[in-house]
mmCIF entry with sequence, helices, sheets and N, C-alpha, C, O atoms, coordinates in Angstrom:
data_MODEL
# 
_entry.id   MODEL 
# 
_entity.id                         1 
_entity.type                       polymer 
_entity.pdbx_number_of_molecules   1 
# 
_entity_poly.entity_id                      1 
_entity_poly.type                           'polypeptide(L)' 
_entity_poly.nstd_linkage                   no 
_entity_poly.nstd_monomer                   no 
_entity_poly.pdbx_seq_one_letter_code       
;(UNK)(UNK)(UNK)(UNK)(UNK)(UNK)(UNK)(UNK)(UNK)(UNK)(UNK)(UNK)(UNK)(UNK)(UNK)(UNK)
(UNK)(UNK)(UNK)(UNK)(UNK)(UNK)(UNK)(UNK)(UNK)(UNK)(UNK)(UNK)(UNK)(UNK)(UNK)(UNK)
(UNK)(UNK)(UNK)(UNK)(UNK)(UNK)(UNK)(UNK)(UNK)(UNK)(UNK)(UNK)(UNK)(UNK)(UNK)(UNK)
;
_entity_poly.pdbx_seq_one_letter_code_can   XXXXXXXXXXXXXXXXXXXXXXXXXXXXXXXXXXXXXXXXXXXXXXXX 
_entity_poly.pdbx_strand_id                 A 
# 
loop_
_entity_poly_seq.entity_id 
_entity_poly_seq.num 
_entity_poly_seq.mon_id 
_entity_poly_seq.hetero 
1 1  UNK n 
1 2  UNK n 
1 3  UNK n 
1 4  UNK n 
1 5  UNK n 
1 6  UNK n 
1 7  UNK n 
1 8  UNK n 
1 9  UNK n 
1 10 UNK n 
1 11 UNK n 
1 12 UNK n 
1 13 UNK n 
1 14 UNK n 
1 15 UNK n 
1 16 UNK n 
1 17 UNK n 
1 18 UNK n 
1 19 UNK n 
1 20 UNK n 
1 21 UNK n 
1 22 UNK n 
1 23 UNK n 
1 24 UNK n 
1 25 UNK n 
1 26 UNK n 
1 27 UNK n 
1 28 UNK n 
1 29 UNK n 
1 30 UNK n 
1 31 UNK n 
1 32 UNK n 
1 33 UNK n 
1 34 UNK n 
1 35 UNK n 
1 36 UNK n 
1 37 UNK n 
1 38 UNK n 
1 39 UNK n 
1 40 UNK n 
1 41 UNK n 
1 42 UNK n 
1 43 UNK n 
1 44 UNK n 
1 45 UNK n 
1 46 UNK n 
1 47 UNK n 
1 48 UNK n 
# 
_struct_asym.id          A 
_struct_asym.entity_id   1 
# 
_struct_conf.conf_type_id            HELX_P 
_struct_conf.id                      HELX_P1 
_struct_conf.pdbx_PDB_helix_id       AA1 
_struct_conf.beg_label_comp_id       UNK 
_struct_conf.beg_label_asym_id       A 
_struct_conf.beg_label_seq_id        21 
_struct_conf.pdbx_beg_PDB_ins_code   ? 
_struct_conf.end_label_comp_id       UNK 
_struct_conf.end_label_asym_id       A 
_struct_conf.end_label_seq_id        23 
_struct_conf.pdbx_end_PDB_ins_code   ? 
_struct_conf.beg_auth_comp_id        UNK 
_struct_conf.beg_auth_asym_id        A 
_struct_conf.beg_auth_seq_id         21 
_struct_conf.end_auth_comp_id        UNK 
_struct_conf.end_auth_asym_id        A 
_struct_conf.end_auth_seq_id         23 
_struct_conf.pdbx_PDB_helix_class    5 
_struct_conf.details                 ? 
_struct_conf.pdbx_PDB_helix_length   3 
# 
_struct_conf_type.id          HELX_P 
_struct_conf_type.criteria    ? 
_struct_conf_type.reference   ? 
# 
loop_
_struct_sheet.id 
_struct_sheet.type 
_struct_sheet.number_strands 
_struct_sheet.details 
AA1 ? 2 ? 
AA2 ? 2 ? 
# 
loop_
_struct_sheet_order.sheet_id 
_struct_sheet_order.range_id_1 
_struct_sheet_order.range_id_2 
_struct_sheet_order.offset 
_struct_sheet_order.sense 
AA1 1 2 ? anti-parallel 
AA2 1 2 ? anti-parallel 
# 
loop_
_struct_sheet_range.sheet_id 
_struct_sheet_range.id 
_struct_sheet_range.beg_label_comp_id 
_struct_sheet_range.beg_label_asym_id 
_struct_sheet_range.beg_label_seq_id 
_struct_sheet_range.pdbx_beg_PDB_ins_code 
_struct_sheet_range.end_label_comp_id 
_struct_sheet_range.end_label_asym_id 
_struct_sheet_range.end_label_seq_id 
_struct_sheet_range.pdbx_end_PDB_ins_code 
_struct_sheet_range.beg_auth_comp_id 
_struct_sheet_range.beg_auth_asym_id 
_struct_sheet_range.beg_auth_seq_id 
_struct_sheet_range.end_auth_comp_id 
_struct_sheet_range.end_auth_asym_id 
_struct_sheet_range.end_auth_seq_id 
AA1 1 UNK A 2  ? UNK A 9  ? UNK A 2  UNK A 9  
AA1 2 UNK A 13 ? UNK A 20 ? UNK A 13 UNK A 20 
AA2 1 UNK A 27 ? UNK A 34 ? UNK A 27 UNK A 34 
AA2 2 UNK A 40 ? UNK A 47 ? UNK A 40 UNK A 47 
# 
loop_
_atom_site.group_PDB 
_atom_site.id 
_atom_site.type_symbol 
_atom_site.label_atom_id 
_atom_site.label_alt_id 
_atom_site.label_comp_id 
_atom_site.label_asym_id 
_atom_site.label_entity_id 
_atom_site.label_seq_id 
_atom_site.pdbx_PDB_ins_code 
_atom_site.Cartn_x 
_atom_site.Cartn_y 
_atom_site.Cartn_z 
_atom_site.occupancy 
_atom_site.B_iso_or_equiv 
_atom_site.pdbx_formal_charge 
_atom_site.auth_seq_id 
_atom_site.auth_comp_id 
_atom_site.auth_asym_id 
_atom_site.auth_atom_id 
_atom_site.pdbx_PDB_model_num 
ATOM 1   N N  . UNK A 1 1  ? -12.045 -5.062 0.443   1.00 0.00 ? 1  UNK A N  1 
ATOM 2   C CA . UNK A 1 1  ? -10.872 -5.295 -0.377  1.00 0.00 ? 1  UNK A CA 1 
ATOM 3   C C  . UNK A 1 1  ? -9.637  -5.242 0.511   1.00 0.00 ? 1  UNK A C  1 
ATOM 4   O O  . UNK A 1 1  ? -9.502  -4.355 1.354   1.00 0.00 ? 1  UNK A O  1 
ATOM 5   N N  . UNK A 1 2  ? -8.756  -6.183 0.316   1.00 0.00 ? 2  UNK A N  1 
ATOM 6   C CA . UNK A 1 2  ? -7.523  -6.232 1.092   1.00 0.00 ? 2  UNK A CA 1 
ATOM 7   C C  . UNK A 1 2  ? -6.369  -5.698 0.247   1.00 0.00 ? 2  UNK A C  1 
ATOM 8   O O  . UNK A 1 2  ? -6.287  -5.950 -0.955  1.00 0.00 ? 2  UNK A O  1 
ATOM 9   N N  . UNK A 1 3  ? -5.478  -4.953 0.908   1.00 0.00 ? 3  UNK A N  1 
ATOM 10  C CA . UNK A 1 3  ? -4.256  -4.502 0.250   1.00 0.00 ? 3  UNK A CA 1 
ATOM 11  C C  . UNK A 1 3  ? -3.074  -4.939 1.099   1.00 0.00 ? 3  UNK A C  1 
ATOM 12  O O  . UNK A 1 3  ? -3.233  -5.268 2.275   1.00 0.00 ? 3  UNK A O  1 
ATOM 13  N N  . UNK A 1 4  ? -1.920  -4.943 0.519   1.00 0.00 ? 4  UNK A N  1 
ATOM 14  C CA . UNK A 1 4  ? -0.704  -5.302 1.236   1.00 0.00 ? 4  UNK A CA 1 
ATOM 15  C C  . UNK A 1 4  ? 0.104   -4.034 1.459   1.00 0.00 ? 4  UNK A C  1 
ATOM 16  O O  . UNK A 1 4  ? 0.379   -3.291 0.517   1.00 0.00 ? 4  UNK A O  1 
ATOM 17  N N  . UNK A 1 5  ? 0.484   -3.787 2.711   1.00 0.00 ? 5  UNK A N  1 
ATOM 18  C CA . UNK A 1 5  ? 1.258   -2.594 3.055   1.00 0.00 ? 5  UNK A CA 1 
ATOM 19  C C  . UNK A 1 5  ? 2.680   -3.020 3.388   1.00 0.00 ? 5  UNK A C  1 
ATOM 20  O O  . UNK A 1 5  ? 2.891   -3.918 4.203   1.00 0.00 ? 5  UNK A O  1 
ATOM 21  N N  . UNK A 1 6  ? 3.650   -2.374 2.758   1.00 0.00 ? 6  UNK A N  1 
ATOM 22  C CA . UNK A 1 6  ? 5.060   -2.682 3.001   1.00 0.00 ? 6  UNK A CA 1 
ATOM 23  C C  . UNK A 1 6  ? 5.649   -1.562 3.847   1.00 0.00 ? 6  UNK A C  1 
ATOM 24  O O  . UNK A 1 6  ? 5.588   -0.397 3.454   1.00 0.00 ? 6  UNK A O  1 
ATOM 25  N N  . UNK A 1 7  ? 6.214   -1.892 4.990   1.00 0.00 ? 7  UNK A N  1 
ATOM 26  C CA . UNK A 1 7  ? 6.764   -0.902 5.905   1.00 0.00 ? 7  UNK A CA 1 
ATOM 27  C C  . UNK A 1 7  ? 8.254   -1.165 6.114   1.00 0.00 ? 7  UNK A C  1 
ATOM 28  O O  . UNK A 1 7  ? 8.668   -2.308 6.311   1.00 0.00 ? 7  UNK A O  1 
ATOM 29  N N  . UNK A 1 8  ? 9.049   -0.110 6.071   1.00 0.00 ? 8  UNK A N  1 
ATOM 30  C CA . UNK A 1 8  ? 10.492  -0.253 6.295   1.00 0.00 ? 8  UNK A CA 1 
ATOM 31  C C  . UNK A 1 8  ? 10.749  -0.681 7.735   1.00 0.00 ? 8  UNK A C  1 
ATOM 32  O O  . UNK A 1 8  ? 10.079  -0.224 8.661   1.00 0.00 ? 8  UNK A O  1 
ATOM 33  N N  . UNK A 1 9  ? 11.725  -1.560 7.910   1.00 0.00 ? 9  UNK A N  1 
ATOM 34  C CA . UNK A 1 9  ? 12.079  -2.080 9.223   1.00 0.00 ? 9  UNK A CA 1 
ATOM 35  C C  . UNK A 1 9  ? 13.593  -1.950 9.381   1.00 0.00 ? 9  UNK A C  1 
ATOM 36  O O  . UNK A 1 9  ? 14.342  -2.222 8.442   1.00 0.00 ? 9  UNK A O  1 
ATOM 37  N N  . UNK A 1 10 ? 14.041  -1.539 10.552  1.00 0.00 ? 10 UNK A N  1 
ATOM 38  C CA . UNK A 1 10 ? 15.471  -1.319 10.789  1.00 0.00 ? 10 UNK A CA 1 
ATOM 39  C C  . UNK A 1 10 ? 16.315  -2.580 10.601  1.00 0.00 ? 10 UNK A C  1 
ATOM 40  O O  . UNK A 1 10 ? 17.449  -2.504 10.128  1.00 0.00 ? 10 UNK A O  1 
ATOM 41  N N  . UNK A 1 11 ? 15.765  -3.736 10.970  1.00 0.00 ? 11 UNK A N  1 
ATOM 42  C CA . UNK A 1 11 ? 16.571  -4.951 11.022  1.00 0.00 ? 11 UNK A CA 1 
ATOM 43  C C  . UNK A 1 11 ? 16.487  -5.798 9.756   1.00 0.00 ? 11 UNK A C  1 
ATOM 44  O O  . UNK A 1 11 ? 17.508  -6.287 9.274   1.00 0.00 ? 11 UNK A O  1 
ATOM 45  N N  . UNK A 1 12 ? 15.289  -5.978 9.215   1.00 0.00 ? 12 UNK A N  1 
ATOM 46  C CA . UNK A 1 12 ? 15.114  -6.940 8.125   1.00 0.00 ? 12 UNK A CA 1 
ATOM 47  C C  . UNK A 1 12 ? 14.866  -6.301 6.768   1.00 0.00 ? 12 UNK A C  1 
ATOM 48  O O  . UNK A 1 12 ? 14.771  -7.017 5.771   1.00 0.00 ? 12 UNK A O  1 
ATOM 49  N N  . UNK A 1 13 ? 14.760  -5.006 6.697   1.00 0.00 ? 13 UNK A N  1 
ATOM 50  C CA . UNK A 1 13 ? 14.478  -4.348 5.421   1.00 0.00 ? 13 UNK A CA 1 
ATOM 51  C C  . UNK A 1 13 ? 13.033  -3.903 5.341   1.00 0.00 ? 13 UNK A C  1 
ATOM 52  O O  . UNK A 1 13 ? 12.736  -2.727 5.547   1.00 0.00 ? 13 UNK A O  1 
ATOM 53  N N  . UNK A 1 14 ? 12.110  -4.844 5.039   1.00 0.00 ? 14 UNK A N  1 
ATOM 54  C CA . UNK A 1 14 ? 10.696  -4.505 4.932   1.00 0.00 ? 14 UNK A CA 1 
ATOM 55  C C  . UNK A 1 14 ? 9.830   -5.534 5.627   1.00 0.00 ? 14 UNK A C  1 
ATOM 56  O O  . UNK A 1 14 ? 10.177  -6.712 5.704   1.00 0.00 ? 14 UNK A O  1 
ATOM 57  N N  . UNK A 1 15 ? 8.691   -5.070 6.135   1.00 0.00 ? 15 UNK A N  1 
ATOM 58  C CA . UNK A 1 15 ? 7.687   -5.957 6.705   1.00 0.00 ? 15 UNK A CA 1 
ATOM 59  C C  . UNK A 1 15 ? 6.405   -5.719 5.919   1.00 0.00 ? 15 UNK A C  1 
ATOM 60  O O  . UNK A 1 15 ? 6.020   -4.573 5.686   1.00 0.00 ? 15 UNK A O  1 
ATOM 61  N N  . UNK A 1 16 ? 5.747   -6.794 5.512   1.00 0.00 ? 16 UNK A N  1 
ATOM 62  C CA . UNK A 1 16 ? 4.515   -6.684 4.744   1.00 0.00 ? 16 UNK A CA 1 
ATOM 63  C C  . UNK A 1 16 ? 3.337   -7.079 5.624   1.00 0.00 ? 16 UNK A C  1 
ATOM 64  O O  . UNK A 1 16 ? 3.398   -8.085 6.331   1.00 0.00 ? 16 UNK A O  1 
ATOM 65  N N  . UNK A 1 17 ? 2.257   -6.286 5.584   1.00 0.00 ? 17 UNK A N  1 
ATOM 66  C CA . UNK A 1 17 ? 1.063   -6.633 6.344   1.00 0.00 ? 17 UNK A CA 1 
ATOM 67  C C  . UNK A 1 17 ? -0.167  -6.401 5.487   1.00 0.00 ? 17 UNK A C  1 
ATOM 68  O O  . UNK A 1 17 ? -0.164  -5.554 4.594   1.00 0.00 ? 17 UNK A O  1 
ATOM 69  N N  . UNK A 1 18 ? -1.220  -7.161 5.766   1.00 0.00 ? 18 UNK A N  1 
ATOM 70  C CA . UNK A 1 18 ? -2.464  -7.054 5.011   1.00 0.00 ? 18 UNK A CA 1 
ATOM 71  C C  . UNK A 1 18 ? -3.397  -6.076 5.725   1.00 0.00 ? 18 UNK A C  1 
ATOM 72  O O  . UNK A 1 18 ? -3.537  -6.117 6.948   1.00 0.00 ? 18 UNK A O  1 
ATOM 73  N N  . UNK A 1 19 ? -4.036  -5.193 4.945   1.00 0.00 ? 19 UNK A N  1 
ATOM 74  C CA . UNK A 1 19 ? -4.943  -4.193 5.505   1.00 0.00 ? 19 UNK A CA 1 
ATOM 75  C C  . UNK A 1 19 ? -6.267  -4.261 4.753   1.00 0.00 ? 19 UNK A C  1 
ATOM 76  O O  . UNK A 1 19 ? -6.287  -4.355 3.526   1.00 0.00 ? 19 UNK A O  1 
ATOM 77  N N  . UNK A 1 20 ? -7.376  -4.212 5.497   1.00 0.00 ? 20 UNK A N  1 
ATOM 78  C CA . UNK A 1 20 ? -8.702  -4.144 4.888   1.00 0.00 ? 20 UNK A CA 1 
ATOM 79  C C  . UNK A 1 20 ? -9.000  -2.677 4.601   1.00 0.00 ? 20 UNK A C  1 
ATOM 80  O O  . UNK A 1 20 ? -9.064  -1.867 5.526   1.00 0.00 ? 20 UNK A O  1 
ATOM 81  N N  . UNK A 1 21 ? -9.183  -2.326 3.328   1.00 0.00 ? 21 UNK A N  1 
ATOM 82  C CA . UNK A 1 21 ? -9.384  -0.933 2.931   1.00 0.00 ? 21 UNK A CA 1 
ATOM 83  C C  . UNK A 1 21 ? -10.603 -0.325 3.622   1.00 0.00 ? 21 UNK A C  1 
ATOM 84  O O  . UNK A 1 21 ? -10.611 0.875  3.899   1.00 0.00 ? 21 UNK A O  1 
ATOM 85  N N  . UNK A 1 22 ? -11.626 -1.118 3.904   1.00 0.00 ? 22 UNK A N  1 
ATOM 86  C CA . UNK A 1 22 ? -12.846 -0.586 4.520   1.00 0.00 ? 22 UNK A CA 1 
ATOM 87  C C  . UNK A 1 22 ? -12.608 -0.080 5.943   1.00 0.00 ? 22 UNK A C  1 
ATOM 88  O O  . UNK A 1 22 ? -13.454 0.628  6.489   1.00 0.00 ? 22 UNK A O  1 
ATOM 89  N N  . UNK A 1 23 ? -11.473 -0.429 6.551   1.00 0.00 ? 23 UNK A N  1 
ATOM 90  C CA . UNK A 1 23 ? -11.189 0.034  7.914   1.00 0.00 ? 23 UNK A CA 1 
ATOM 91  C C  . UNK A 1 23 ? -10.405 1.343  7.930   1.00 0.00 ? 23 UNK A C  1 
ATOM 92  O O  . UNK A 1 23 ? -10.201 1.919  8.999   1.00 0.00 ? 23 UNK A O  1 
ATOM 93  N N  . UNK A 1 24 ? -9.960  1.826  6.761   1.00 0.00 ? 24 UNK A N  1 
ATOM 94  C CA . UNK A 1 24 ? -9.194  3.071  6.705   1.00 0.00 ? 24 UNK A CA 1 
ATOM 95  C C  . UNK A 1 24 ? -10.122 4.271  6.844   1.00 0.00 ? 24 UNK A C  1 
ATOM 96  O O  . UNK A 1 24 ? -11.258 4.223  6.373   1.00 0.00 ? 24 UNK A O  1 
ATOM 97  N N  . UNK A 1 25 ? -9.661  5.350  7.482   1.00 0.00 ? 25 UNK A N  1 
ATOM 98  C CA . UNK A 1 25 ? -10.484 6.555  7.587   1.00 0.00 ? 25 UNK A CA 1 
ATOM 99  C C  . UNK A 1 25 ? -10.606 7.258  6.233   1.00 0.00 ? 25 UNK A C  1 
ATOM 100 O O  . UNK A 1 25 ? -9.811  7.013  5.325   1.00 0.00 ? 25 UNK A O  1 
ATOM 101 N N  . UNK A 1 26 ? -11.602 8.126  6.106   1.00 0.00 ? 26 UNK A N  1 
ATOM 102 C CA . UNK A 1 26 ? -11.782 8.897  4.874   1.00 0.00 ? 26 UNK A CA 1 
ATOM 103 C C  . UNK A 1 26 ? -10.551 9.737  4.607   1.00 0.00 ? 26 UNK A C  1 
ATOM 104 O O  . UNK A 1 26 ? -9.904  10.212 5.540   1.00 0.00 ? 26 UNK A O  1 
ATOM 105 N N  . UNK A 1 27 ? -10.225 9.921  3.343   1.00 0.00 ? 27 UNK A N  1 
ATOM 106 C CA . UNK A 1 27 ? -9.078  10.749 3.005   1.00 0.00 ? 27 UNK A CA 1 
ATOM 107 C C  . UNK A 1 27 ? -8.536  10.421 1.636   1.00 0.00 ? 27 UNK A C  1 
ATOM 108 O O  . UNK A 1 27 ? -9.090  9.597  0.908   1.00 0.00 ? 27 UNK A O  1 
ATOM 109 N N  . UNK A 1 28 ? -7.448  11.077 1.298   1.00 0.00 ? 28 UNK A N  1 
ATOM 110 C CA . UNK A 1 28 ? -6.769  10.856 0.027   1.00 0.00 ? 28 UNK A CA 1 
ATOM 111 C C  . UNK A 1 28 ? -5.531  10.004 0.294   1.00 0.00 ? 28 UNK A C  1 
ATOM 112 O O  . UNK A 1 28 ? -4.736  10.312 1.182   1.00 0.00 ? 28 UNK A O  1 
ATOM 113 N N  . UNK A 1 29 ? -5.380  8.954  -0.464  1.00 0.00 ? 29 UNK A N  1 
ATOM 114 C CA . UNK A 1 29 ? -4.271  8.023  -0.286  1.00 0.00 ? 29 UNK A CA 1 
ATOM 115 C C  . UNK A 1 29 ? -3.489  7.890  -1.585  1.00 0.00 ? 29 UNK A C  1 
ATOM 116 O O  . UNK A 1 29 ? -4.031  8.085  -2.673  1.00 0.00 ? 29 UNK A O  1 
ATOM 117 N N  . UNK A 1 30 ? -2.231  7.563  -1.460  1.00 0.00 ? 30 UNK A N  1 
ATOM 118 C CA . UNK A 1 30 ? -1.395  7.290  -2.622  1.00 0.00 ? 30 UNK A CA 1 
ATOM 119 C C  . UNK A 1 30 ? -0.921  5.849  -2.533  1.00 0.00 ? 30 UNK A C  1 
ATOM 120 O O  . UNK A 1 30 ? -0.376  5.431  -1.512  1.00 0.00 ? 30 UNK A O  1 
ATOM 121 N N  . UNK A 1 31 ? -1.129  5.093  -3.601  1.00 0.00 ? 31 UNK A N  1 
ATOM 122 C CA . UNK A 1 31 ? -0.711  3.696  -3.641  1.00 0.00 ? 31 UNK A CA 1 
ATOM 123 C C  . UNK A 1 31 ? 0.463   3.563  -4.596  1.00 0.00 ? 31 UNK A C  1 
ATOM 124 O O  . UNK A 1 31 ? 0.391   3.997  -5.746  1.00 0.00 ? 31 UNK A O  1 
ATOM 125 N N  . UNK A 1 32 ? 1.533   2.966  -4.119  1.00 0.00 ? 32 UNK A N  1 
ATOM 126 C CA . UNK A 1 32 ? 2.692   2.680  -4.964  1.00 0.00 ? 32 UNK A CA 1 
ATOM 127 C C  . UNK A 1 32 ? 2.576   1.225  -5.402  1.00 0.00 ? 32 UNK A C  1 
ATOM 128 O O  . UNK A 1 32 ? 2.673   0.308  -4.586  1.00 0.00 ? 32 UNK A O  1 
ATOM 129 N N  . UNK A 1 33 ? 2.370   1.031  -6.679  1.00 0.00 ? 33 UNK A N  1 
ATOM 130 C CA . UNK A 1 33 ? 2.094   -0.296 -7.217  1.00 0.00 ? 33 UNK A CA 1 
ATOM 131 C C  . UNK A 1 33 ? 3.291   -0.756 -8.044  1.00 0.00 ? 33 UNK A C  1 
ATOM 132 O O  . UNK A 1 33 ? 3.783   -0.021 -8.900  1.00 0.00 ? 33 UNK A O  1 
ATOM 133 N N  . UNK A 1 34 ? 3.751   -1.967 -7.784  1.00 0.00 ? 34 UNK A N  1 
ATOM 134 C CA . UNK A 1 34 ? 4.821   -2.527 -8.614  1.00 0.00 ? 34 UNK A CA 1 
ATOM 135 C C  . UNK A 1 34 ? 4.398   -3.917 -9.067  1.00 0.00 ? 34 UNK A C  1 
ATOM 136 O O  . UNK A 1 34 ? 3.722   -4.640 -8.335  1.00 0.00 ? 34 UNK A O  1 
ATOM 137 N N  . UNK A 1 35 ? 4.796   -4.281 -10.269 1.00 0.00 ? 35 UNK A N  1 
ATOM 138 C CA . UNK A 1 35 ? 4.433   -5.597 -10.794 1.00 0.00 ? 35 UNK A CA 1 
ATOM 139 C C  . UNK A 1 35 ? 5.692   -6.415 -11.065 1.00 0.00 ? 35 UNK A C  1 
ATOM 140 O O  . UNK A 1 35 ? 6.810   -5.905 -10.988 1.00 0.00 ? 35 UNK A O  1 
ATOM 141 N N  . UNK A 1 36 ? 5.492   -7.681 -11.380 1.00 0.00 ? 36 UNK A N  1 
ATOM 142 C CA . UNK A 1 36 ? 6.612   -8.592 -11.633 1.00 0.00 ? 36 UNK A CA 1 
ATOM 143 C C  . UNK A 1 36 ? 7.448   -8.173 -12.841 1.00 0.00 ? 36 UNK A C  1 
ATOM 144 O O  . UNK A 1 36 ? 8.616   -8.546 -12.947 1.00 0.00 ? 36 UNK A O  1 
ATOM 145 N N  . UNK A 1 37 ? 6.854   -7.396 -13.751 1.00 0.00 ? 37 UNK A N  1 
ATOM 146 C CA . UNK A 1 37 ? 7.569   -6.996 -14.969 1.00 0.00 ? 37 UNK A CA 1 
ATOM 147 C C  . UNK A 1 37 ? 8.558   -5.861 -14.702 1.00 0.00 ? 37 UNK A C  1 
ATOM 148 O O  . UNK A 1 37 ? 9.296   -5.462 -15.603 1.00 0.00 ? 37 UNK A O  1 
ATOM 149 N N  . UNK A 1 38 ? 8.581   -5.339 -13.475 1.00 0.00 ? 38 UNK A N  1 
ATOM 150 C CA . UNK A 1 38 ? 9.537   -4.295 -13.127 1.00 0.00 ? 38 UNK A CA 1 
ATOM 151 C C  . UNK A 1 38 ? 8.977   -2.886 -13.205 1.00 0.00 ? 38 UNK A C  1 
ATOM 152 O O  . UNK A 1 38 ? 9.653   -1.935 -12.812 1.00 0.00 ? 38 UNK A O  1 
ATOM 153 N N  . UNK A 1 39 ? 7.749   -2.727 -13.705 1.00 0.00 ? 39 UNK A N  1 
ATOM 154 C CA . UNK A 1 39 ? 7.143   -1.398 -13.793 1.00 0.00 ? 39 UNK A CA 1 
ATOM 155 C C  . UNK A 1 39 ? 6.604   -0.973 -12.435 1.00 0.00 ? 39 UNK A C  1 
ATOM 156 O O  . UNK A 1 39 ? 6.149   -1.801 -11.645 1.00 0.00 ? 39 UNK A O  1 
ATOM 157 N N  . UNK A 1 40 ? 6.662   0.335  -12.173 1.00 0.00 ? 40 UNK A N  1 
ATOM 158 C CA . UNK A 1 40 ? 6.112   0.876  -10.934 1.00 0.00 ? 40 UNK A CA 1 
ATOM 159 C C  . UNK A 1 40 ? 5.184   2.021  -11.271 1.00 0.00 ? 40 UNK A C  1 
ATOM 160 O O  . UNK A 1 40 ? 5.420   2.757  -12.229 1.00 0.00 ? 40 UNK A O  1 
ATOM 161 N N  . UNK A 1 41 ? 4.128   2.177  -10.487 1.00 0.00 ? 41 UNK A N  1 
ATOM 162 C CA . UNK A 1 41 ? 3.093   3.158  -10.746 1.00 0.00 ? 41 UNK A CA 1 
ATOM 163 C C  . UNK A 1 41 ? 2.630   3.733  -9.417  1.00 0.00 ? 41 UNK A C  1 
ATOM 164 O O  . UNK A 1 41 ? 2.531   3.006  -8.429  1.00 0.00 ? 41 UNK A O  1 
ATOM 165 N N  . UNK A 1 42 ? 2.346   5.025  -9.381  1.00 0.00 ? 42 UNK A N  1 
ATOM 166 C CA . UNK A 1 42 ? 1.765   5.641  -8.191  1.00 0.00 ? 42 UNK A CA 1 
ATOM 167 C C  . UNK A 1 42 ? 0.367   6.122  -8.552  1.00 0.00 ? 42 UNK A C  1 
ATOM 168 O O  . UNK A 1 42 ? 0.198   6.911  -9.482  1.00 0.00 ? 42 UNK A O  1 
ATOM 169 N N  . UNK A 1 43 ? -0.630  5.650  -7.822  1.00 0.00 ? 43 UNK A N  1 
ATOM 170 C CA . UNK A 1 43 ? -2.017  6.026  -8.066  1.00 0.00 ? 43 UNK A CA 1 
ATOM 171 C C  . UNK A 1 43 ? -2.581  6.743  -6.850  1.00 0.00 ? 43 UNK A C  1 
ATOM 172 O O  . UNK A 1 43 ? -2.312  6.355  -5.713  1.00 0.00 ? 43 UNK A O  1 
ATOM 173 N N  . UNK A 1 44 ? -3.366  7.793  -7.091  1.00 0.00 ? 44 UNK A N  1 
ATOM 174 C CA . UNK A 1 44 ? -4.053  8.499  -6.007  1.00 0.00 ? 44 UNK A CA 1 
ATOM 175 C C  . UNK A 1 44 ? -5.484  7.985  -5.955  1.00 0.00 ? 44 UNK A C  1 
ATOM 176 O O  . UNK A 1 44 ? -6.136  7.860  -6.991  1.00 0.00 ? 44 UNK A O  1 
ATOM 177 N N  . UNK A 1 45 ? -5.981  7.685  -4.746  1.00 0.00 ? 45 UNK A N  1 
ATOM 178 C CA . UNK A 1 45 ? -7.379  7.302  -4.627  1.00 0.00 ? 45 UNK A CA 1 
ATOM 179 C C  . UNK A 1 45 ? -7.976  7.925  -3.376  1.00 0.00 ? 45 UNK A C  1 
ATOM 180 O O  . UNK A 1 45 ? -7.264  8.253  -2.426  1.00 0.00 ? 45 UNK A O  1 
ATOM 181 N N  . UNK A 1 46 ? -9.296  8.084  -3.391  1.00 0.00 ? 46 UNK A N  1 
ATOM 182 C CA . UNK A 1 46 ? -10.013 8.755  -2.310  1.00 0.00 ? 46 UNK A CA 1 
ATOM 183 C C  . UNK A 1 46 ? -10.952 7.760  -1.648  1.00 0.00 ? 46 UNK A C  1 
ATOM 184 O O  . UNK A 1 46 ? -11.664 7.017  -2.323  1.00 0.00 ? 46 UNK A O  1 
ATOM 185 N N  . UNK A 1 47 ? -10.947 7.752  -0.313  1.00 0.00 ? 47 UNK A N  1 
ATOM 186 C CA . UNK A 1 47 ? -11.912 6.960  0.450   1.00 0.00 ? 47 UNK A CA 1 
ATOM 187 C C  . UNK A 1 47 ? -12.870 7.949  1.097   1.00 0.00 ? 47 UNK A C  1 
ATOM 188 O O  . UNK A 1 47 ? -12.445 8.841  1.830   1.00 0.00 ? 47 UNK A O  1 
ATOM 189 N N  . UNK A 1 48 ? -14.170 7.792  0.826   1.00 0.00 ? 48 UNK A N  1 
ATOM 190 C CA . UNK A 1 48 ? -15.177 8.721  1.364   1.00 0.00 ? 48 UNK A CA 1 
ATOM 191 C C  . UNK A 1 48 ? -15.913 8.100  2.524   1.00 0.00 ? 48 UNK A C  1 
ATOM 192 O O  . UNK A 1 48 ? -16.796 8.732  3.105   1.00 0.00 ? 48 UNK A O  1 
# 
């Protein structure tokens, strides 16, 4: 599964990059999800 990671950048504001979730190390992660309707959600998920 691919996710998009948004990282703050000094010059342009944000940089977006694609990450394959299967390459992340085990641990607890927090995902900040926003949709076109303006709602934002933070979800916790665990990779084992």
